[in-house]
N, C-alpha and C positions, 0 to 999 in steps of 0.2 A: 248219542247225547240230544240230538234233535228230537227223539221220539219221547224223551223223559221230560224236556223243557215243553212239549207241546200238551202234555196232560197234567203239567203240575196244576195246584190247586192255587185260587186267587188270593189265597191267604199268604202262601209260600211266595209268589210273586210280588207281592205287596211288602213282605219282610226284606226281600231282597232290594228293592228299591231304596228302602230306608236305609238300609245298610250302605249301599253306593252314596247315598245323599251324605251320609255321616262321615265317611271316608273322605269324599270330596270337600266337604267344609273342614275338616279336621287339618287336611292336606293344605287347604289356602291359609288357614290359620297359622298353621307350621311355617308356611312361606313366609307369611307377612309377618311373622315374630322374627324368624331369621333376618328378613329384610331390615325390620326396624332395629334388632340388636346391631346389623352391622353398620347401619347408618348412625346408629347413636354412638357405636365405638368409634366411627370414623370422625364423627364431629366432637367427640369427646373433650373438653377443654384442656385436659392434660396432654393432649396429642397435638396440639395446636401451636404453629410458631408464633411467638409474640415478641420475640427481640431477633435482631439481626445484628451480628458482630462484623464489621467491614476491617478487612485486613490488606495491606499492600499499597493503599492510595498515598499517593505522594503529593501530585498535584492537585489531583481531585479532592473534592469535599465528602469526607466520610459521611456526613449526615445527608447530602444528596443522593449517594449511592444508598444508604439505608432507605429513604422515601421511596425511591424508585423500586426497590426489591418490595417493601411493603405494599406497594400498590399493584405489583404484579400478583402478590398473595390474595388480593381482595376477591370477594365473589364466591361463586360455587361451580361445581361442574353439574349441568342439569338443574340448577337451582336446588340440588338436593347436598351435594358432599362438597365440604369446605375445601379450597384450593390451598389453605395453611396447613393441611394435614402434614406433620413432620415427616411421615413415611412416603407419602405421595404428593408432594409439592411439585408444580410444573418447572422442572430445573431448566429446559431448553428454552422456554419463554422469558423464565428470568434472565438467561445468559444473553438472548438476543435483544431483550430491552435495554440491558445495560450496554451493550457495544454500539448500539443504534443511538441511545441518547448520549454516550459519552464515547466518540470516536477514539479517543486517548487509550481508552482501554483495548488491549490486546488478546487478553484471555481471561476467561474468569473459571473460578473452581469453587463450589458449593458443596459443604460438608454439615453433616448434622452435628451439632453440639449439645447432648441432652436429649430431651424430649420437647423443648420448647425453644430452641435457639437455633437459628442457622448463621454458620459461618461463612461469609462470602470473601474469597482470598481474589483480589484482582491484580494483574500485572500489567503496567501501563508501557506505552511505546514509548523508545527512547529517541530522542532526536540525533538523526545523523548527517542531515542537510537541511538546506533552505530552498525552498521554490519561491522565487519572487516575479513571478509573471512571465510574459511572453515577448516582452520588450527589454532588450539589453541595454542598461543606461549609456549614455552618450560617453562618460568620462571613463569608461573601459577602453575604449579606442586612443585616450590620451595619456599620457605619462603625468597623471595627478591623482590625488586623493579626493573624495565627495566632500563636498563643505558642509553636509549634514546627513544625517542616516535616512532622512527622507527620499534622498536621491536614489537609493536602492529599491524604493518602490514598498509596496505592501508584500512582506513574506510569510511564509507557512512553514510549519515544521515537517518535514519527511522522516519516516522511520527507516529502517535498514531494506525494506522491502519497495521503497517508492511510492507509500502510502502517506497522502497528507492528512494530518490527524488533527492540527490546532494552529491557530494564528500566532505568529511570533513576534515578539516586541520589536520596537525600531532600535536598531543599533548599529554601529559601523564596524568596529573590529571584533571579528568572531572566529574561533577555528573552524566553524561548519561549512563545507562547500556550498555555493550559491549555483542553483540550476535555474534555467529559463527554459520555457517552451509553452506551446499551446495545451491546454486541457479542453474538456468537453464544457458545454455551456451548462450554467448551475451553480451550486453552492460549490465551493472550492474544497472545502473539509469534508472528508468523506471519498475523494476520488485518487485514484492511481495514476501517478505521475507517467511513467512508462512501464512495459512489463519487468518484474523483480529481477529476472536474470539480466537483462539490460542494464537495469540502474546499479547491479551489483559491479557490472563492468566499467561503469562510469565512475563509481566511487574508487575502484581498484586505479583507474587512471589518473584521477585527481592525486591519490597518495603517491602514485609513481614520479608524478612532475614534481611534489613536493620534495620527496626524497631526492631528487637530483637538483635540488635548490632552484627550481622555475617553478615558484608556486603561481596558481591560477587566481584571477579575479572572479572568475564565473565561468559556466559552461552552458552553451545554448544547444537545445536539441530542436534543429531549424526544420527537420521534415523527417520522413522515414528512412532517408538515405544519408542526410548530412548532419554534422554537428560542428559548433565553432567553439575553439576553446581561446579564452582571453587571458594572457599572460600579464603580469605585473608589468609596466612599462609602454602598454598599448599595442603590444602585438597581437595579431588575431591569427589562429591557427585553424584551418579549414580542412577537416578529418572525414573521413567516411564512417559511418555508424557500422559496427560489427568489426571493425578493424582490430587486430590486436594491439592492446595499449602499448607493449614494448615497442612495437614498429612505429607507432605515432611518435613516440618520446624519443626515439633514436634519430628518426628524420629530422625533427626539430632540434634536437641536440648538435646534430652534425652540421646543420645550416648555421646556428648560433656560433658554435666553433669555429666554423670557417670564416665568419663575419668578425669575429674576435681576433682571429689571426692577420685579417686585413686591417685592424684597428679602426674598424667601422661602429659607429655606436649602434646598439641595439633599437635605440628610440629611432631610428631612419627606418627601420624595416615596418611596413603597415600589415602585410599578412604573409603567412606561409601556407601554400596548399599542397596537402600530402595524400591527396586523394587517389593518385595515379601510381602507386606503386615504387618504383624506383625514380620516377620522374617527379621532382619535387619543384614548385614554380613559388619564386620568392618576388614580393612586390616592395619595391622601396616608395617611401611617401614623396618623394619627388623624381619618380622615373617609371619607366614601364616594367611588366612583369619578365623576369628571365627564369629560364629552365636550369634546374640543376640536375645533374643524374648522379643518384646516390647508389652505393652498393646495395643490392637486394636484399632484402630483411632476411634473416634466417628464420623466423616464425611467421607465418602467413595463415591466415583463417580460410577456410573452405569457402572459394569465391561462389556466390549466388548467381542466378541468372542475371538478376539487375545489376549486380555489380561487373560482372561479365560485359554487359552490354555499355556499361559506362566506360569500362576500362577501352573497349574498343573505339568507342567515339573519343579518346582522348587526343590532346594535340600531338602532330607529329615533331620531329626532332629540329626542324628548321627553325631559325632564330625569328622570321617574321611570324610564321604560323603560331610559335610559342607565345609571342607577345601578343597576337590578337587574342587568342585563345584564354589567356590568362586575364586579360583586361574584361573580356566578357564574363568571366567567373567572377571577376571583383564587383562587376555591375550587380 
């Protein structure tokens, strides 16, 4: 092969070069034509989304959702390919933009309808509770109703996962549980109150108290270890986070039943501390805290290292020590 190429005539070499140039030019033209055709087909007006149909919006404005979707479809990829192509529209970008712009939206589904319509199906979050700040109203500790809705403070809706998604209107009577506790700094809407599993347990606790005719006014998540429940009538229940809801309920119910048998008004009770297992501390409004030994609960949660340390440091059974410890807990 090398011998034949070495002794080829100049004319043959020239014809071969011309042929190679023609093939290269034809290849470039073909690639260019195919690329131009693909771009033209991509940007063909009949394949562009020109209308958006919004379904499932109840509290949200359909027009605002529609405009947000159209803004996400503006522009092009690499300044060549339209983002509004009905087959290759930016679905994840649209979903993220909607959920960021409207925290009330829990899920977004996008579906093609024909060749020029995009159907947007939104699922809104359902209010399951209220978050009303990190300070419990003073009237919770008293046997009285608020004079105005503003006494509850500014409240926000929580969904079933503990996600704050919208500001709530001011009202007094509501079937929604009221929660209190600290958040991160910054905008309230869009934050997670507490982990989802913990929030589900607190909602269950709320319902259990109501089922036993012990309605709660509010629940304060004081810190990582402690929570406070405020019963109607001004009684405060101090409990350990993570404790079984049924154990808390049974301990409180036993104390109240004992007070009822003594014909003592429940309004005289300031707080009930159920953080120490079978030892329950009761503080009257005009007296020292006293220890009540309850029957050990039948259901217990697995103790953590933190809760074990807390239980170890619990007060002894002596009356003087119990009174001093309970008084310090109240402070």
